[in-house]
C-alpha positions, 0 to 999 in steps of 0.5 A: 957680108957679115952683120958687123960690117953691114951695121958698122955705119950706124953702130958708131953712133952708140958712142954718143948714147952717154951724152945729150950734147949735139957736139958730142954726138958729132964727135963720137960718130964715125963713118965705117962704110964697108967696101961691099954693100948692097941695098937689097941685102941690107933692107931684105936679104938679111931679115929674110934669112932670120928665123921667123921671117915668114911672120916678120911683116915688111909691108902692110898694104891697103888700097881704095877698093878696100883690099888689104894684106901683109907681106913678110920679109920672106915673101918679099925676098922670094918674089924679088929673087924670082923677079931678079932671075926673070929680069936676067933672062930678059937680058938685064945686066949690071948697070942697066936701068929698069923703070918702076912706074907704080904707086905704094904697093908690094910689087914696087918694093919687090922691084926695087929689091930685085933690081938692086940685087941684080946690080942694075939701076932702079929708076923710079918714075911717078905715076903722075907723069904724063906721056911727055915727061915719061918719054924724056926720062926713058929716052935719056936713061936708055931704060931697057925694061919698065914695070907699070900698073894700071896707074901708068900703063896707058901713058907708057904705051903711048910713048913706047914707040919713041923709046927705042931702047925700051925692050920690055913692058911688064904689066902689074895688077889691073894692067895685066894684058896691056904689056909685053908680059904680065907680072905673075907669068914673069915671076913664074918663069913665063913658061921658060923654066924659070927658077926662084933661085937667084945669087945676088951680085956682090956690089961695091958701096960706090956702085950705082943703085938708083937714078932719080930725075930732078927738075932743073931751071937751066935745061931739061930734068937731070938724072941724079945717080945714087950709089948703094952707100947713099942709103947709109948716109941717110940713116943718121938723119932718119934716126934723128928726125924720127926720134928712132931707136936706131941711134943704138945698135939696129939689132937691139930689140928695143921698140920692135913695134915701130910702124912707119907710114908716109903719103910720100910717093915711093917714086921720089926721094922723100918716099924712097930714101926717107920712108921705104928703104930706111924702114926696111933697113931697120927691119920694121913694118911700113904701110903702103897706101895705094890711093889718094891722100885725104886728111880723113884717110890719113887719120884712119890709116894712123889708127888702123895700122897703129902707126908710130912714125911718119913723114908728113909734108906741111901741106898734108899737116895743114889739111889734117889740122883743118879737117880735124882740129882735135883728132884724138877725140875721135881716133886712137893715135900712137904717133911718137915722131913726125918728120916734115920737109918740102917747105916750112911747117910754120908756127901754127902747124908746129903747135897743133902737132904738139898739142893735138897729136902729142908730137913735136915735128922735126923739120928736115932738109935735103935734096936728091943729090945729098939727102937728109943732111939738116934737121931737128931731133927732139929726142932719141932712144939709145941701144939701152932703151933709154930716151935722151935729149938731143937738140930741140926742134925750133919752129921755123928752123931747118935744124942743124947738120945731122951726125956725119955731115959737115954742113955750112953756109958759104958765100960765092967763093966757097968761104964759110959765112959768119952767123947771121950772113945769108949764103948757100947751104952746102955739105962738104965731101969730107966729114969732120974727121976727114972721112968721105961722107957716103950721102953724096950722089955719083953725079948727073946722068950723062951731064958732067958739066952739071956735076962739076957745077955742083961743087966748089972744086974737082967733083971727081975727088972727095979730097979736092971737091970741097963743098957741094952746094944745095942751091938753097939760101939760109942764115946760120945763127950762133947756135948752129941752127939754119933758117931758110931764106929761099932758092938761089936759083929759080927752083921752087916748091908747091905743096911739097913738090919740087918744081923746075920751071924749064920743063913746064916752059918747054911744054907751053912753048910747044903749043902753037899759041905760045911764043915764049913763057916763064914760070915762077912761084906765086905765094900761096898760104895753103901750098906755099906757092902756086905755079904761075906762067907768064905767056907771050902769045904767038902773032895773031893769037889773042889771050882769053879765058878759053886759051888759059884753060886750053894751055892748062890742059895742054900741060896737065896732059903731058907733065905731072898734074902738080906742074900745070900752071894754076894761073896764066898771065899774058904778057907782051914781052918777058924781061930778058938779060942782055945775053938773052936769058929770061929774068925769072927773078923779076917776075918772081919779085913782082908776084911777091910784091903783089902778095904783100900789097894784097896781104 
């Protein structure tokens, strides 16, 4: 694969360098996705072959114990080659799923690169998942190998017997000795004569690369299958939201000092597709912090690593604002851009970032299936190194569709709504020029019905599928800015995490004291929403404080910590439709009314 074809998806944006008009940016942009494309080659291989790759830093890592170090692109590629060869010896072939259950650390990036160049499918799973959440995803995906460190090895061992297709558990870091094979031995060949040489698989741009499970409201979590080309589809949003130099040619030497950091877990779309992979695609340095988020630590990381670009959730920004209202009095901060997503930033945080950090926050909107589609762009730097205006960020707005994406607000029949009329935010499979938009997912894993329901037409055909609905309601104003109204289904976000009620409800019902349950968001000023559960008790059981704590621990032990209900209310019966479906909307409105009355 030559450089010209590899870079063609972004180089066309250079045609808009001479103009600061939003419409001209769109008009001048054309997707040119190569038939053959592989994320590993784009994000590592091509950089590792360049002179000086031993000194070209890919990852600057640091952990809570105080250890720190650098990983070059050459080192990243060498370890990825060794791991790919080792996985091949273990029987992993093209299309097989390999689970990665680790935090931000170099081994996580190595695993991704190795899996992609093997032609297999990376399945990142949060280290916060409990045994039940892990078991479901491992069983549903049929993953053959799982790679885990000390943060998740115990939970994986607990469900190992339930996952029949899971053949090998690779232990990393302090987890060594607790799996089937340890990471160092695997990369060294495990005494089987392994070689560091590996010939990457020539994947098509449409071949699957990542399987990420999204929480759903109408059943268990669904696996969104993401192709290699989707990374290219993310790039216009990345470079716009980060005021990045990359709207010009990525080979440009302008701004080679960019350093990226985000507390977003690399197991999620926000950490993987919004931070790790785009940073590596442009050959830049990303900071891997292996530890818990704290506002104080965030400022330390920004200063120590001279971070220039970041993705920070509104919850994180609020915590940083409260902890240190005037951070530049104590820290030297080099930030040039901040992207934020997950919930509304709000006027107060928006102004604080501008005044205290010297950066205008660019809000972004997307989802795993179609990521980085809408957002703001205060300015960008072209291939000639000159900064130009794009479209200004407006506090409270989701922004406008990024170049290459045809975004609209549509009604129930799939017709575009006039300005000021609420509707479903949707993206068309074809861009303004009639070319297929590469950002789209391939479909839901083993769930064709859910895939078809996502589109207004035939999901298998870009020319007839039409609009892909996000499930989020918004209003578009006369200038094309979108203003978020809420979810059109029962999904909600809490502290930046996307919450699906179904998985939590199913977990609660497994407790012997629970007959039925419904989970809804309770408005909260700090987190946007709290997870609240309405619980119908089984006959003979009484609700009290002790049971509330017991049910909370029941969920916390089986799912992710952010999913356990912060509040539980016992109720005689749940509101139901005539067809027997729980009316979560009734309970949600009750919580909103209570919040208004209290406010």
